[in-house]
GUDOKE-581554 format. One record per residue: residue number from 0; x, y, z of N, C-alpha, C, O in turn. Coordinates in pm, whole numbers, always signed. Example, Ala and Ser with C-alpha at 12.3 -4.5 7.8 and 13.67 -1.06 7.14 Angstrom:
// residues 2
0,+1319,-569,+780,+1230,-450,+780,+1320,-330,+780,+1424,-332,+846
1,+1285,-225,+708,+1367,-106,+714,+1290,+3,+787,+1341,+114,+804
END
This chain:
// residues 187
0,+13200,+3369,+4957,+13274,+3397,+5078,+13321,+3543,+5073,+13367,+3593,+4970
1,+13309,+3609,+5185,+13341,+3749,+5193,+13470,+3770,+5268,+13489,+3714,+5376
2,+13561,+3850,+5213,+13680,+3892,+5287,+13645,+4024,+5350,+13601,+4116,+5281
3,+13662,+4035,+5478,+13637,+4162,+5546,+13770,+4229,+5560,+13854,+4183,+5638
4,+13793,+4336,+5488,+13923,+4400,+5484,+13931,+4516,+5583,+13829,+4568,+5628
5,+14053,+4556,+5614,+14058,+4665,+5709,+14184,+4738,+5736,+14284,+4711,+5670
6,+14186,+4822,+5823,+14287,+4904,+5889,+14271,+5045,+5842,+14190,+5061,+5751
7,+14328,+5139,+5884,+14302,+5277,+5848,+14326,+5312,+5705,+14258,+5260,+5617
8,+14421,+5397,+5678,+14439,+5448,+5543,+14559,+5383,+5478,+14647,+5452,+5427
9,+14566,+5253,+5479,+14680,+5182,+5419,+14648,+5147,+5273,+14533,+5123,+5237
10,+14749,+5146,+5192,+14729,+5108,+5053,+14743,+4957,+5039,+14795,+4889,+5128
11,+14695,+4907,+4925,+14708,+4763,+4900,+14853,+4720,+4903,+14885,+4613,+4955
12,+14939,+4801,+4848,+15081,+4767,+4844,+15138,+4755,+4985,+15217,+4664,+5012
13,+15100,+4846,+5075,+15148,+4837,+5213,+15101,+4709,+5277,+15179,+4642,+5343
14,+14974,+4674,+5258,+14922,+4552,+5318,+14992,+4429,+5262,+15028,+4337,+5336
15,+15011,+4428,+5131,+15078,+4313,+5069,+15221,+4299,+5116,+15269,+4187,+5133
16,+15290,+4411,+5139,+15427,+4405,+5187,+15439,+4362,+5330,+15533,+4292,+5366
17,+15345,+4403,+5413,+15353,+4372,+5556,+15301,+4234,+5586,+15353,+4165,+5674
18,+15199,+4193,+5515,+15133,+4064,+5546,+15132,+3970,+5426,+15024,+3924,+5387
19,+15247,+3940,+5365,+15246,+3858,+5245,+15198,+3714,+5266,+15138,+3655,+5176
20,+15222,+3658,+5381,+15191,+3517,+5401,+15052,+3494,+5459,+14993,+3389,+5436
21,+15000,+3589,+5532,+14876,+3564,+5603,+14754,+3632,+5541,+14643,+3609,+5588
22,+14772,+3713,+5441,+14658,+3793,+5398,+14546,+3710,+5339,+14431,+3754,+5346
23,+14572,+3592,+5282,+14463,+3511,+5227,+14380,+3447,+5336,+14261,+3422,+5317
24,+14441,+3420,+5452,+14370,+3350,+5559,+14318,+3443,+5668,+14244,+3400,+5757
25,+14354,+3568,+5662,+14320,+3661,+5769,+14201,+3746,+5726,+14187,+3780,+5608
26,+14119,+3780,+5819,+14010,+3872,+5794,+14051,+4010,+5842,+14095,+4024,+5956
27,+14039,+4110,+5760,+14074,+4246,+5795,+13949,+4326,+5816,+13843,+4293,+5762
28,+13957,+4429,+5893,+13845,+4518,+5916,+13889,+4658,+5882,+14000,+4698,+5917
29,+13804,+4736,+5814,+13843,+4873,+5787,+13735,+4968,+5833,+13618,+4933,+5837
30,+13776,+5089,+5868,+13686,+5188,+5922,+13637,+5282,+5812,+13695,+5288,+5704
31,+13530,+5356,+5842,+13479,+5453,+5749,+13589,+5554,+5714,+13671,+5591,+5799
32,+13591,+5597,+5591,+13690,+5695,+5550,+13819,+5634,+5501,+13910,+5707,+5462
33,+13829,+5503,+5501,+13951,+5439,+5457,+13966,+5455,+5305,+13867,+5446,+5233
34,+14087,+5477,+5257,+14106,+5486,+5111,+14133,+5348,+5052,+14170,+5335,+4935
35,+14115,+5245,+5132,+14139,+5109,+5088,+14016,+5060,+5012,+13913,+5036,+5074
36,+14025,+5045,+4882,+13911,+5002,+4804,+13945,+4872,+4733,+13990,+4872,+4619
37,+13924,+4762,+4801,+13958,+4635,+4740,+13835,+4566,+4684,+13845,+4456,+4629
38,+13717,+4630,+4696,+13595,+4568,+4647,+13599,+4550,+4496,+13532,+4461,+4442
39,+13678,+4633,+4425,+13686,+4622,+4281,+13800,+4533,+4236,+13809,+4495,+4119
40,+13888,+4499,+4330,+14004,+4420,+4294,+13978,+4272,+4298,+13869,+4227,+4335
41,+14077,+4197,+4260,+14069,+4052,+4267,+14183,+4002,+4350,+14291,+4060,+4349
42,+14162,+3894,+4422,+14265,+3833,+4504,+14361,+3755,+4419,+14343,+3745,+4298
43,+14462,+3699,+4480,+14561,+3620,+4407,+14497,+3502,+4336,+14541,+3459,+4229
44,+14391,+3450,+4400,+14323,+3332,+4342,+14238,+3370,+4222,+14187,+3282,+4154
45,+14223,+3501,+4195,+14144,+3544,+4080,+13997,+3563,+4113,+13921,+3605,+4026
46,+13956,+3533,+4236,+13814,+3550,+4268,+13787,+3693,+4313,+13875,+3760,+4367
47,+13668,+3735,+4290,+13630,+3872,+4327,+13616,+3879,+4478,+13560,+3788,+4540
48,+13666,+3987,+4539,+13656,+4005,+4682,+13537,+4095,+4715,+13514,+4196,+4648
49,+13464,+4056,+4817,+13356,+4140,+4867,+13398,+4194,+5002,+13452,+4122,+5086
50,+13373,+4322,+5024,+13412,+4387,+5148,+13291,+4421,+5231,+13182,+4447,+5178
51,+13311,+4419,+5359,+13207,+4460,+5453,+13262,+4570,+5540,+13369,+4557,+5599
52,+13189,+4678,+5549,+13230,+4790,+5634,+13188,+4757,+5779,+13075,+4716,+5803
53,+13278,+4773,+5871,+13252,+4743,+6011,+13257,+4874,+6089,+13357,+4945,+6085
54,+13149,+4906,+6161,+13145,+5025,+6243,+13176,+4985,+6388,+13086,+4944,+6463
55,+13302,+4998,+6427,+13345,+4953,+6558,+13277,+5025,+6673,+13251,+4965,+6778
56,+13249,+5154,+6655,+13185,+5230,+6764,+13046,+5180,+6795,+13009,+5168,+6912
57,+12967,+5151,+6691,+12832,+5104,+6716,+12833,+4962,+6777,+12748,+4929,+6859
58,+12931,+4881,+6736,+12944,+4747,+6793,+12982,+4760,+6941,+12926,+4690,+7025
59,+13075,+4848,+6973,+13117,+4869,+7112,+13000,+4918,+7195,+12979,+4870,+7307
60,+12924,+5014,+7143,+12806,+5066,+7217,+12707,+4955,+7244,+12654,+4945,+7355
61,+12681,+4872,+7144,+12586,+4761,+7159,+12636,+4662,+7267,+12558,+4615,+7350
62,+12766,+4633,+7264,+12823,+4540,+7364,+12811,+4597,+7503,+12778,+4525,+7597
63,+12837,+4727,+7518,+12829,+4790,+7649,+12686,+4785,+7701,+12663,+4757,+7819
64,+12591,+4812,+7614,+12449,+4805,+7656,+12410,+4661,+7693,+12332,+4640,+7787
65,+12463,+4563,+7620,+12438,+4424,+7656,+12494,+4389,+7794,+12429,+4321,+7874
66,+12619,+4437,+7820,+12680,+4416,+7952,+12595,+4480,+8060,+12574,+4421,+8167
67,+12547,+4600,+8033,+12466,+4672,+8130,+12341,+4592,+8166,+12305,+4581,+8283
68,+12276,+4538,+8065,+12156,+4455,+8089,+12189,+4327,+8164,+12114,+4284,+8252
69,+12303,+4266,+8129,+12344,+4143,+8198,+12373,+4168,+8345,+12335,+4087,+8430
70,+12440,+4279,+8377,+12473,+4310,+8516,+12345,+4329,+8597,+12342,+4292,+8714
71,+12241,+4385,+8537,+12113,+4403,+8608,+12051,+4269,+8653,+11974,+4264,+8749
72,+12085,+4161,+8583,+12028,+4029,+8618,+12101,+3960,+8733,+12051,+3861,+8786
73,+12218,+4010,+8774,+12293,+3946,+8879,+12226,+3966,+9014,+12162,+4068,+9038
74,+12240,+3867,+9102,+12182,+3876,+9235,+12247,+3987,+9318,+12179,+4059,+9391
75,+12378,+4000,+9307,+12445,+4111,+9376,+12529,+4189,+9275,+12572,+4136,+9172
76,+12550,+4313,+9308,+12625,+4402,+9220,+12772,+4363,+9221,+12833,+4361,+9328
77,+12831,+4331,+9104,+12972,+4291,+9102,+13063,+4407,+9138,+13031,+4523,+9111
78,+13177,+4375,+9200,+13272,+4476,+9242,+13408,+4446,+9182,+13461,+4336,+9196
79,+13465,+4545,+9115,+13599,+4535,+9055,+13694,+4614,+9142,+13671,+4732,+9167
80,+13800,+4550,+9189,+13904,+4616,+9268,+14023,+4642,+9177,+14077,+4551,+9115
81,+14064,+4770,+9171,+14179,+4809,+9091,+14286,+4865,+9184,+14262,+4960,+9258
82,+14402,+4804,+9180,+14512,+4845,+9267,+14619,+4910,+9178,+14666,+4849,+9082
83,+14657,+5034,+9212,+14758,+5105,+9135,+14872,+5141,+9228,+14850,+5190,+9339
84,+14994,+5116,+9182,+15114,+5153,+9259,+15178,+5271,+9186,+15211,+5261,+9068
85,+15194,+5382,+9257,+15257,+5499,+9198,+15155,+5593,+9139,+15034,+5574,+9154
86,+15205,+5695,+9071,+15118,+5802,+9021,+15151,+5839,+8876,+15157,+5957,+8842
87,+15171,+5737,+8792,+15196,+5767,+8652,+15068,+5822,+8591,+14960,+5766,+8611
88,+15080,+5930,+8516,+14961,+5997,+8460,+14886,+5904,+8363,+14763,+5900,+8363
89,+14961,+5831,+8279,+14895,+5743,+8182,+14820,+5631,+8254,+14707,+5597,+8216
90,+14880,+5573,+8356,+14811,+5466,+8432,+14689,+5521,+8505,+14584,+5458,+8508
91,+14704,+5640,+8564,+14592,+5700,+8638,+14475,+5727,+8544,+14360,+5706,+8582
92,+14503,+5774,+8424,+14396,+5798,+8327,+14329,+5666,+8286,+14207,+5659,+8273
93,+14410,+5564,+8265,+14357,+5434,+8227,+14269,+5376,+8337,+14162,+5321,+8309
94,+14313,+5389,+8463,+14233,+5341,+8575,+14104,+5420,+8585,+13997,+5363,+8607
95,+14113,+5551,+8569,+13992,+5635,+8574,+13889,+5589,+8470,+13769,+5579,+8500
96,+13936,+5560,+8348,+13846,+5513,+8243,+13787,+5377,+8276,+13670,+5352,+8245
97,+13865,+5289,+8338,+13811,+5158,+8379,+13700,+5176,+8483,+13596,+5111,+8476
98,+13725,+5267,+8580,+13624,+5292,+8682,+13496,+5350,+8622,+13386,+5309,+8659
99,+13510,+5444,+8532,+13391,+5505,+8465,+13314,+5398,+8389,+13191,+5391,+8399
100,+13384,+5313,+8313,+13319,+5208,+8235,+13248,+5108,+8325,+13135,+5068,+8297
101,+13314,+5068,+8434,+13255,+4971,+8526,+13131,+5031,+8592,+13028,+4963,+8602
102,+13138,+5153,+8637,+13023,+5220,+8700,+12909,+5235,+8599,+12792,+5222,+8635
103,+12944,+5263,+8475,+12840,+5284,+8373,+12757,+5158,+8351,+12636,+5166,+8334
104,+12822,+5042,+8353,+12745,+4918,+8330,+12684,+4865,+8458,+12617,+4761,+8455
105,+12705,+4934,+8571,+12641,+4895,+8693,+12727,+4821,+8792,+12675,+4763,+8888
106,+12855,+4822,+8773,+12946,+4754,+8866,+12995,+4855,+8970,+12999,+4975,+8943
107,+13031,+4806,+9087,+13098,+4888,+9186,+13249,+4881,+9156,+13298,+4784,+9098
108,+13320,+4985,+9197,+13465,+4980,+9184,+13528,+5016,+9317,+13479,+5103,+9390
109,+13636,+4951,+9347,+13717,+4979,+9464,+13856,+5013,+9412,+13926,+4927,+9360
110,+13894,+5137,+9427,+14023,+5185,+9373,+14118,+5204,+9489,+14093,+5284,+9579
111,+14229,+5129,+9487,+14330,+5139,+9592,+14458,+5193,+9526,+14515,+5131,+9437
112,+14501,+5308,+9574,+14621,+5370,+9519,+14730,+5366,+9624,+14715,+5421,+9733
113,+14839,+5300,+9590,+14951,+5284,+9683,+15068,+5373,+9639,+15081,+5401,+9520
114,+15154,+5417,+9732,+15266,+5502,+9692,+15368,+5425,+9611,+15378,+5302,+9621
115,+15443,+5495,+9531,+15543,+5434,+9442,+15649,+5356,+9520,+15705,+5260,+9468
116,+15676,+5396,+9643,+15781,+5328,+9721,+15727,+5215,+9809,+15797,+5167,+9899
117,+15605,+5172,+9784,+15548,+5061,+9861,+15632,+4936,+9837,+15681,+4915,+9726
118,+15648,+4853,+9940,+15724,+4732,+9915,+15631,+4618,+9871,+15509,+4622,+9891
119,+15692,+4520,+9812,+15617,+4410,+9751,+15528,+4337,+9852,+15415,+4299,+9819
120,+15578,+4317,+9971,+15500,+4243,+10071,+15372,+4318,+10108,+15270,+4255,+10134
121,+15378,+4452,+10113,+15256,+4529,+10144,+15155,+4517,+10029,+15035,+4504,+10053
122,+15203,+4523,+9907,+15114,+4508,+9790,+15047,+4370,+9791,+14928,+4357,+9766
123,+15127,+4268,+9819,+15073,+4131,+9823,+14971,+4118,+9934,+14869,+4051,+9915
124,+14995,+4181,+10051,+14898,+4172,+10158,+14766,+4243,+10119,+14658,+4198,+10158
125,+14774,+4352,+10043,+14651,+4419,+9994,+14577,+4326,+9898,+14454,+4317,+9903
126,+14649,+4258,+9812,+14585,+4164,+9719,+14519,+4051,+9796,+14407,+4012,+9766
127,+14588,+3999,+9895,+14530,+3887,+9973,+14405,+3929,+10049,+14311,+3851,+10063
128,+14403,+4053,+10098,+14280,+4105,+10162,+14163,+4101,+10067,+14053,+4059,+10102
129,+14189,+4147,+9942,+14080,+4150,+9843,+14043,+4009,+9795,+13929,+3984,+9757
130,+14141,+3918,+9797,+14110,+3778,+9764,+14009,+3719,+9862,+13922,+3641,+9824
131,+14023,+3759,+9988,+13936,+3704,+10095,+13803,+3781,+10110,+13711,+3735,+10178
132,+13795,+3896,+10048,+13675,+3979,+10060,+13566,+3928,+9966,+13582,+3934,+9844
133,+13454,+3876,+10021,+13349,+3822,+9934,+13275,+3930,+9852,+13204,+3898,+9756
134,+13292,+4057,+9890,+13228,+4164,+9816,+13305,+4201,+9690,+13252,+4267,+9602
135,+13433,+4157,+9681,+13517,+4183,+9564,+13510,+4061,+9472,+13536,+3948,+9513
136,+13473,+4087,+9344,+13459,+3978,+9250,+13570,+3972,+9146,+13590,+3868,+9084
137,+13642,+4079,+9128,+13752,+4083,+9032,+13861,+4178,+9078,+13834,+4280,+9141
138,+13985,+4141,+9046,+14101,+4222,+9088,+14189,+4249,+8967,+14218,+4160,+8887
139,+14232,+4375,+8956,+14331,+4415,+8855,+14441,+4490,+8928,+14413,+4581,+9007
140,+14566,+4453,+8904,+14678,+4534,+8950,+14728,+4606,+8826,+14779,+4546,+8731
141,+14711,+4740,+8828,+14747,+4821,+8713,+14896,+4812,+8686,+14978,+4832,+8776
142,+14931,+4782,+8561,+15069,+4776,+8519,+15105,+4905,+8447,+15017,+4968,+8389
143,+15228,+4947,+8447,+15342,+4883,+8507,+15353,+4917,+8656,+15306,+5020,+8702
144,+15416,+4827,+8726,+15449,+4850,+8867,+15597,+4887,+8872,+15670,+4862,+8776
145,+15644,+4947,+8982,+15786,+4981,+8992,+15874,+4857,+8977,+15831,+4746,+9006
146,+15995,+4877,+8932,+16087,+4765,+8905,+16124,+4690,+9031,+16171,+4576,+9023
147,+16105,+4750,+9148,+16137,+4681,+9272,+16034,+4572,+9308,+16054,+4496,+9402
148,+15924,+4567,+9233,+15818,+4470,+9261,+15818,+4364,+9151,+15819,+4396,+9032
149,+15817,+4238,+9194,+15818,+4127,+9098,+15676,+4107,+9041,+15582,+4074,+9114
150,+15663,+4128,+8912,+15533,+4110,+8847,+15485,+3967,+8862,+15366,+3944,+8883
151,+15575,+3871,+8853,+15537,+3728,+8865,+15478,+3700,+9003,+15378,+3629,+9013
152,+15537,+3755,+9109,+15484,+3736,+9244,+15346,+3801,+9260,+15259,+3746,+9327
153,+15327,+3916,+9199,+15199,+3986,+9207,+15092,+3906,+9134,+14982,+3887,+9185
154,+15125,+3859,+9014,+15027,+3782,+8937,+14990,+3652,+9007,+14874,+3610,+9003
155,+15088,+3590,+9072,+15060,+3465,+9142,+14980,+3489,+9271,+14914,+3397,+9320
156,+14986,+3609,+9327,+14914,+3639,+9451,+14764,+3657,+9432,+14687,+3640,+9526
157,+14723,+3692,+9313,+14580,+3714,+9286,+14508,+3581,+9274,+14554,+3491,+9204
158,+14396,+3569,+9344,+14313,+3448,+9336,+14275,+3428,+9187,+14224,+3520,+9124
159,+14301,+3308,+9132,+14271,+3287,+8991,+14123,+3313,+8954,+14093,+3351,+8841
160,+14033,+3293,+9049,+13890,+3317,+9024,+13857,+3465,+9017,+13751,+3502,+8966
161,+13946,+3551,+9067,+13924,+3695,+9070,+14020,+3770,+8977,+14021,+3893,+8975
162,+14099,+3696,+8902,+14204,+3753,+8817,+14145,+3799,+8685,+14132,+3721,+8591
163,+14109,+3927,+8679,+14042,+3984,+8562,+14130,+3978,+8436,+14081,+3950,+8327
164,+14260,+4003,+8453,+14350,+4004,+8338,+14395,+3862,+8299,+14461,+3846,+8196
165,+14362,+3762,+8376,+14402,+3623,+8349,+14553,+3607,+8342,+14605,+3532,+8259
166,+14625,+3677,+8430,+14771,+3669,+8435,+14820,+3561,+8531,+14937,+3522,+8524
167,+14735,+3512,+8618,+14776,+3408,+8714,+14826,+3287,+8635,+14768,+3253,+8531
168,+14930,+3222,+8682,+14986,+3108,+8605,+14881,+3002,+8569,+14885,+2948,+8459
169,+14789,+2970,+8660,+14689,+2869,+8627,+14594,+2920,+8519,+14550,+2841,+8435
170,+14560,+3048,+8517,+14474,+3104,+8412,+14546,+3105,+8278,+14485,+3082,+8174
171,+14677,+3133,+8281,+14756,+3128,+8158,+14754,+2987,+8100,+14739,+2968,+7979
172,+14768,+2890,+8188,+14764,+2748,+8142,+14630,+2714,+8080,+14625,+2648,+7977
173,+14520,+2759,+8142,+14388,+2733,+8087,+14367,+2802,+7954,+14302,+2747,+7865
174,+14421,+2922,+7939,+14408,+2993,+7812,+14476,+2913,+7698,+14428,+2910,+7585
175,+14587,+2849,+7732,+14661,+2778,+7629,+14608,+2638,+7604,+14624,+2585,+7494
176,+14545,+2578,+7703,+14510,+2437,+7692,+14363,+2409,+7663,+14329,+2297,+7625
177,+14276,+2505,+7681,+14133,+2481,+7660,+14079,+2567,+7549,+14116,+2684,+7538
178,+13990,+2510,+7465,+13933,+2590,+7359,+13840,+2700,+7412,+13829,+2806,+7349
179,+13775,+2678,+7524,+13687,+2778,+7586,+13724,+2794,+7732,+13653,+2742,+7818
180,+13830,+2864,+7764,+13870,+2879,+7904,+13768,+2956,+7984,+13695,+3038,+7927
181,+13760,+2932,+8116,+13658,+2999,+8196,+13677,+3149,+8209,+13580,+3222,+8229
182,+13801,+3197,+8197,+13828,+3340,+8209,+13916,+3383,+8093,+14025,+3331,+8073
183,+13866,+3480,+8017,+13939,+3528,+7901,+13963,+3677,+7919,+13867,+3752,+7938
184,+14089,+3723,+7914,+14117,+3865,+7930,+14067,+3945,+7810,+14041,+3890,+7703
185,+14054,+4074,+7830,+14004,+4158,+7721,+14110,+4182,+7614,+14075,+4216,+7501
186,+14239,+4165,+7645,+14341,+4189,+7544,+14416,+4063,+7509,+14506,+4067,+7425
END
């Protein structure tokens, strides 16, 4: 049995101190250049540990290419609607990256940017329009939203079948109650 160890440049002592109870049952992944060398060490049980180097970038590239091929097989081009309230630079950059990634794999994107002072009812009406639009297959409301907007109301307004983040209450229930829920968020 192989233990796959990991994290950046942490020492064994740091790992042992932070994860004393779970380290025997957890699989760790480490990146190239890590100074973590546990391949020569022995675990608490006295058995020799084998390590596997995981190259996350090549795995991500392979997954993206697989998604790209899968999207080509769809009858119609999927469309992701991203709704952003306000103009936070970090959120805008994150949305831009989502749009680039979606376009790269062959999806359409619909980006709706609303002013920071938009009221909740207007945001919900935008969501409901996209819920009813058959050309839109997935909806994301970029977080955070202004404090004047109830996140719970926004999450509940998104059609569960189009809820990419799986924040809708029924999707949350499915995530907790089913071993293989129909919609799984990326995070």
